[in-house]
C-alpha positions in Angstrom: -8.4 -20.4 4.0 -5.7 -22.7 5.3 -3.1 -20.4 3.7 -3.8 -17.6 6.1 -2.4 -19.7 8.9 1.0 -19.4 7.2 0.9 -15.8 6.0 2.8 -13.1 8.0 1.0 -10.3 6.2 2.4 -7.4 4.2 5.7 -6.0 5.3 4.3 -2.8 6.8 1.7 -4.6 9.0 4.2 -7.2 10.1 6.8 -4.5 11.0 4.2 -2.8 13.2 2.9 -5.9 14.9 5.7 -8.4 14.6 5.7 -9.2 18.4 2.2 -10.5 18.1 2.1 -11.8 14.5 5.4 -13.7 14.4 4.7 -16.1 17.4 1.2 -16.7 16.2 2.0 -17.6 12.6 5.4 -19.2 13.1 3.8 -21.7 15.6 1.8 -23.0 12.7 5.0 -24.1 10.9 6.1 -26.4 13.8 4.5 -29.6 12.4 5.7 -28.9 8.8 8.6 -31.2 8.6 9.2 -33.6 5.7 8.4 -36.6 7.8 4.9 -35.3 8.4 4.2 -34.9 4.6 2.6 -37.4 2.3 2.1 -38.0 -1.4 -0.7 -39.9 -3.0 1.6 -43.0 -3.1 3.0 -43.0 0.4 4.0 -41.1 3.5 7.2 -39.1 3.0 8.5 -40.7 6.3 9.1 -43.9 4.4 10.9 -42.4 1.4 14.6 -43.2 1.0 15.2 -39.6 -0.1 13.6 -38.1 3.0 16.9 -36.6 4.4 17.7 -34.9 1.1 14.3 -33.7 0.2 13.6 -30.0 0.5 10.0 -29.4 -0.6 8.6 -26.2 0.7 5.1 -27.0 2.0 3.6 -23.8 0.9 5.1 -24.0 -2.6 3.8 -27.6 -2.9 0.4 -26.4 -1.8 0.3 -23.7 -4.4 1.1 -26.5 -6.9 -2.3 -27.9 -6.3 -2.4 -29.8 -3.1 -3.4 -29.4 0.5 -0.8 -28.3 3.0 1.4 -31.3 3.9 0.4 -33.2 0.7 3.1 -33.2 -2.0 1.8 -33.6 -5.5 3.3 -36.5 -7.5 5.1 -34.2 -10.0 6.7 -32.2 -7.2 8.0 -35.4 -5.7 9.3 -36.6 -9.1 11.1 -33.3 -9.6 12.7 -33.6 -6.2 13.9 -37.1 -6.9 15.5 -35.9 -10.1 17.2 -33.0 -8.3 18.5 -35.3 -5.6 19.9 -37.8 -8.1 21.5 -35.1 -10.2 23.0 -33.5 -7.1 24.6 -36.8 -6.2 26.1 -37.2 -9.7 27.4 -33.6 -9.5 29.3 -34.3 -6.2 30.6 -37.6 -7.5 32.0 -35.8 -10.6 33.6 -33.1 -8.4 35.4 -35.8 -6.4 
């Protein structure tokens, strides 16, 4: 049921009612910043990769967690992505 707080609806309905739908739904996204997320191991706020992490809260939720809770495997994948991205830019230099 929590997903409905983040769903703008189908395109036709949204186009007809966007002035009412957009403010209502987009306000639910206000607290969804990485520093408010958590994993089973720790709060994302304390992660050294916080500034480079780009986990979508809804995608993470569909991966099997509650909104705002990042599954361990999603976190691990992000850490690999961040590390590989650093290596890539070092090689480019």
